[in-house]
C-alpha positions as CSV (number, residue, x, y, z in Angstrom):
1,M,0.0,0.0,0.0
2,L,1.2,3.5,-0.8
3,R,1.7,5.6,2.3
4,F,0.9,9.0,0.6
5,R,-2.0,10.3,-1.4
6,R,-1.6,9.5,-5.0
7,T,-3.7,7.9,-7.7
8,V,-1.7,5.1,-9.3
9,V,-2.1,3.8,-12.9
10,A,-3.5,0.3,-12.1
11,S,-2.1,-1.3,-15.2
12,A,1.4,-0.5,-14.1
13,V,1.3,-2.6,-11.0
14,L,0.8,-6.3,-10.2
15,G,0.5,-7.8,-6.8
16,T,1.4,-5.5,-4.0
17,L,4.3,-3.6,-5.6
18,T,7.0,-5.9,-4.2
19,A,9.6,-7.6,-6.3
20,G,13.0,-9.4,-6.3
21,A,16.3,-11.4,-8.3
22,L,16.5,-14.8,-9.9
23,T,19.3,-17.0,-8.4
24,A,18.6,-17.1,-4.7
25,S,21.9,-18.8,-3.9
26,V,23.7,-15.6,-4.7
27,L,21.3,-13.1,-3.3
28,T,21.9,-11.2,-0.1
29,V,20.0,-10.2,3.0
30,A,17.4,-7.5,2.4
31,A,17.5,-4.1,4.1
32,N,15.5,-1.0,4.8
33,A,16.9,2.4,3.6
34,G,20.1,3.3,5.4
35,S,21.2,0.1,7.1
36,A,21.1,-3.7,6.8
37,A,18.1,-5.5,8.1
38,P,18.7,-8.7,10.1
39,A,17.0,-11.9,9.0
40,A,13.4,-12.2,10.1
41,S,12.2,-14.9,12.5
42,G,8.9,-16.4,11.4
43,V,6.3,-18.6,12.9
44,D,7.4,-20.6,16.0
45,C,6.3,-24.0,17.3
46,H,6.7,-25.0,21.0
47,V,6.0,-28.5,22.2
48,A,6.1,-29.5,25.9
49,A,8.2,-32.5,26.9
50,T,6.7,-35.7,25.3
51,A,7.8,-38.8,23.4
52,R,8.8,-37.9,19.8
53,P,7.5,-34.4,19.8
54,S,6.5,-33.0,16.4
55,C,5.1,-29.8,14.9
56,Y,4.1,-28.3,11.6
57,L,5.1,-24.8,10.4
58,A,3.6,-22.8,7.5
59,E,4.1,-19.2,6.6
60,A,3.5,-17.0,3.4
61,V,6.3,-14.7,2.5
62,R,7.3,-12.5,-0.5
63,M,10.7,-12.5,-2.2
64,P,12.5,-14.9,0.2
65,L,16.2,-14.7,-0.6
66,S,17.2,-17.3,2.0
67,A,15.3,-19.5,4.5
68,S,16.0,-22.1,7.1
69,V,14.3,-24.0,9.9
70,S,15.8,-23.7,13.3
71,V,15.3,-26.6,15.8
72,T,16.1,-26.8,19.5
73,S,15.2,-29.4,22.1
74,Q,15.8,-30.2,25.8
75,P,17.6,-32.5,26.1
76,A,19.4,-32.6,22.8
77,Q,17.9,-35.2,20.4
78,N,18.2,-36.2,16.8
79,A,15.4,-34.4,14.9
80,T,14.2,-34.6,11.3
81,V,13.0,-31.6,9.2
82,S,11.0,-32.1,6.0
83,W,10.3,-28.8,4.2
84,T,8.8,-27.4,1.0
85,V,9.1,-23.9,-0.5
86,G,6.3,-23.3,-3.0
87,C,6.2,-20.1,-5.1
88,Q,3.8,-18.9,-7.8
89,R,3.1,-16.1,-10.2
90,N,0.2,-15.6,-12.5
91,G,-0.8,-19.3,-12.1
92,N,2.7,-20.6,-12.7
93,A,4.0,-22.6,-9.8
94,T,7.4,-23.9,-8.8
95,S,8.7,-25.6,-5.7
96,T,11.6,-27.2,-3.9
97,T,11.6,-29.8,-1.2
98,G,14.2,-31.3,1.2
99,T,14.9,-33.3,4.4
100,A,17.6,-32.9,7.0
101,T,18.3,-34.9,10.2
102,A,20.8,-33.7,12.8
103,M,21.4,-33.4,16.6
104,T,19.7,-30.3,18.1
105,P,20.2,-27.5,18.1
106,F,20.6,-27.1,14.3
107,Q,19.4,-25.2,11.2
108,A,18.1,-26.9,8.1
109,K,18.7,-24.7,5.1
110,M,15.8,-24.5,2.6
111,S,16.6,-23.9,-1.1
112,I,14.6,-21.3,-2.9
113,P,13.0,-22.2,-6.3
114,R,15.0,-20.8,-9.2
115,G,12.0,-19.6,-11.1
116,N,10.8,-16.0,-11.3
117,A,7.8,-16.5,-9.0
118,A,8.3,-14.7,-5.7
119,D,5.0,-15.1,-3.8
120,C,6.1,-18.1,-1.7
121,T,4.8,-20.4,1.1
122,L,7.3,-22.0,3.5
123,T,6.1,-25.3,5.1
124,A,8.0,-27.7,7.4
125,S,7.3,-30.8,9.5
126,V,9.7,-31.3,12.5
127,T,10.0,-34.4,14.6
128,A,12.4,-35.3,17.4
129,N,13.4,-38.9,17.7
130,G,13.4,-39.2,21.5
131,S,11.6,-37.7,24.6
132,A,12.1,-34.0,24.8
133,S,10.6,-30.6,24.7
134,M,11.1,-28.9,21.3
135,S,11.0,-25.6,19.6
136,A,11.1,-24.8,15.9
137,G,10.7,-21.8,13.6
138,F,11.6,-20.2,10.3
139,T,14.4,-17.7,9.8
140,Y,14.5,-15.9,6.5
141,S,15.7,-12.8,4.6
142,L,13.5,-11.0,2.1
143,G,14.2,-8.9,-0.9
144,R,12.8,-5.3,-1.4
145,P,12.0,-3.3,-4.5
146,W,13.0,0.3,-5.1
147,M,10.3,2.3,-6.9
148,I,9.7,5.6,-8.5
149,A,6.3,7.2,-9.0
150,I,6.2,9.2,-12.2
151,P,3.5,11.9,-12.6
152,Q,1.3,11.4,-15.7
153,G,-1.3,14.2,-15.4
154,A,-4.4,14.7,-13.4
155,N,-7.6,12.7,-13.0
156,Y,-11.2,14.0,-12.7
157,S,-10.8,15.0,-9.1
158,G,-7.6,17.0,-9.8
159,Q,-5.3,14.6,-8.0
160,P,-2.1,13.6,-9.9
161,I,-2.0,10.2,-11.7
162,Y,1.3,8.3,-11.2
163,A,2.9,5.3,-13.0
164,L,5.0,3.1,-10.8
165,R,8.3,1.8,-12.1
166,C,10.9,-0.4,-10.3
167,V,14.7,-0.7,-10.5
168,T,15.2,-3.9,-12.5
169,D,17.8,-6.3,-13.8
170,P,16.5,-6.8,-17.3
171,G,18.1,-10.2,-17.8
172,N,16.6,-11.5,-14.5
173,N,20.0,-13.1,-13.8
174,P,22.6,-10.9,-12.1
175,A,25.5,-10.5,-14.5
176,L,28.6,-8.3,-14.6
177,R,28.1,-5.0,-16.4
178,A,24.4,-5.6,-16.9
179,P,22.4,-2.4,-17.5
180,V,20.1,-1.3,-14.6
181,V,16.7,-0.3,-16.0
182,I,13.1,0.5,-15.0
183,R,10.2,-1.8,-15.4
184,G,6.6,-2.1,-14.1
185,C,6.6,-3.2,-10.5
186,E,5.8,-6.9,-10.1
187,V,6.5,-9.6,-7.6
188,L,9.7,-10.6,-9.5
189,Y,13.1,-11.6,-8.3
190,S,14.6,-9.3,-11.0
191,Q,13.7,-6.4,-8.8
192,A,15.1,-7.6,-5.4
193,W,17.6,-5.3,-3.9
194,T,19.6,-5.0,-0.7
195,F,20.8,-1.7,0.7
196,S,23.6,-2.4,3.1
197,N,26.7,-0.3,4.1
198,G,25.8,2.2,1.4
199,E,25.7,-0.5,-1.4
200,L,22.6,-1.3,-3.4
201,I,23.1,-5.0,-4.1
202,H,21.4,-7.3,-6.6
203,G,22.7,-10.8,-6.6
204,R,26.4,-10.4,-5.9
205,Y,26.7,-7.2,-7.8
206,C,26.4,-3.5,-6.9
207,L,24.6,-0.6,-8.5
208,T,27.5,1.3,-10.0
209,D,28.2,4.5,-12.0
210,K,29.8,3.0,-15.1
211,G,33.4,4.0,-15.2
212,N,32.8,6.6,-12.6
213,G,31.7,8.7,-15.5
214,G,29.8,11.4,-13.6
215,A,26.7,13.4,-14.7
216,G,24.8,11.6,-17.5
217,S,26.7,8.3,-16.9
218,K,24.7,5.1,-17.1
219,I,24.1,2.7,-14.2
220,I,25.2,-0.9,-14.4
221,L,25.7,-3.9,-12.1
222,Y,29.4,-4.4,-11.2
223,T,31.5,-6.3,-8.7
224,C,31.1,-4.8,-5.2
225,T,34.4,-3.1,-4.2
226,H,33.0,-0.4,-1.9
227,A,34.4,2.2,-4.2
228,A,33.0,5.7,-4.2
229,D,31.2,5.1,-7.6
230,Q,29.0,2.5,-6.0
231,I,28.4,3.9,-2.5
232,W,25.0,5.7,-2.0
233,T,23.4,7.7,0.7
234,Y,19.6,7.6,0.9
235,R,18.5,11.2,1.7
236,P,14.8,11.6,2.5
237,L,13.2,14.6,0.8
238,G,11.5,15.8,4.0
239,P,10.6,14.7,7.5
240,S,7.3,13.0,6.4
241,A,8.1,12.4,2.7
242,P,8.0,8.7,1.7
243,E,10.5,9.4,-1.1
244,G,14.2,10.2,-1.0
245,E,17.3,10.6,-3.2
246,F,20.1,8.1,-3.7
247,V,23.2,10.4,-3.6
248,L,26.4,8.9,-5.0
249,K,29.5,9.4,-2.9
250,S,31.9,10.1,-5.8
251,H,32.0,13.5,-7.6
252,S,31.7,15.3,-4.2
253,G,28.2,13.9,-3.5
254,R,26.5,16.1,-6.1
255,L,25.0,13.3,-8.2
256,C,21.8,11.3,-7.7
257,L,20.3,8.2,-9.1
258,N,18.0,9.4,-11.9
259,D,15.3,8.1,-14.3
260,P,16.3,10.1,-17.4
261,R,13.5,12.4,-18.6
262,T,11.2,10.9,-16.0
263,S,10.6,8.1,-18.5
264,V,7.9,5.4,-18.0
265,A,9.3,3.3,-20.9
266,Y,10.3,-0.2,-19.9
267,G,14.0,-0.8,-20.4
268,T,15.0,2.8,-19.8
269,Q,18.5,2.6,-18.3
270,L,19.1,4.6,-15.1
271,I,21.8,7.3,-14.9
272,V,23.3,9.7,-12.4
273,S,22.7,13.4,-12.7
274,A,23.0,16.6,-10.6
275,C,20.7,16.3,-7.6
276,S,17.7,18.5,-7.9
277,G,14.9,16.9,-5.8
278,G,12.9,16.5,-9.0
279,N,10.4,13.7,-9.8
280,S,13.0,11.8,-11.8
281,E,15.1,11.0,-8.6
282,R,12.4,10.4,-6.0
283,W,12.8,6.7,-4.9
284,Y,11.1,4.7,-2.1
285,T,10.9,1.1,-1.1
286,G,8.0,-1.4,-0.9
């Protein structure tokens, strides 16, 4: 849900405006603006001391980048976890399954399906082999989209109409030197980003000013080196504004992430340009 008063072009948005990147094995923990977010703890199951305690976990999540089942017991026992991650998009479904047995405490890592679907359900059955009390729960990290709302005119009530576009990896497979573009916001792994320690990360690559070229330079994915041409500061555009600018550290901090000409065209490559506070550089996260 948008947290500010705007009328959005409905055809520009699918799902709930969240999104993400394809190969989960190389994706990183998601974050809110400004700092890294820790992995989230999901639904917990607690079973009092009994013979062969067992429980079932189920939770719906969006854009999981990593997930595991944590199991503890008192006293320590061998326990078995059987899990499924099922994801779907527009009626297309994909899933992964697995089983792990180990002495508690332990974590069973769940693999994420390598399709483009990002509306997922985590399920797991957990059973200890002896008499014990037992606790189990999910731990996971989630991707986040970064979005821009581009003014398109006014509707009948005089309120602006906006088209939403998301920062996107067009190949849906993080690759060195891939262009970074805008696309309609969907629940897709091609739009999952991490913002951590000033780096905007997609897969194992960082959002980078190509060649540190300065104003007008195009934005690409590049190996994360923590260089000034890929370090960003998120600067809110007011105390209550939902949007803010991504300011590049290099070039004396005068350049911002920009949608050139406030384009709504899919595939428009992002650039850096002089920070102005204009609509073409107002970003916010879902």
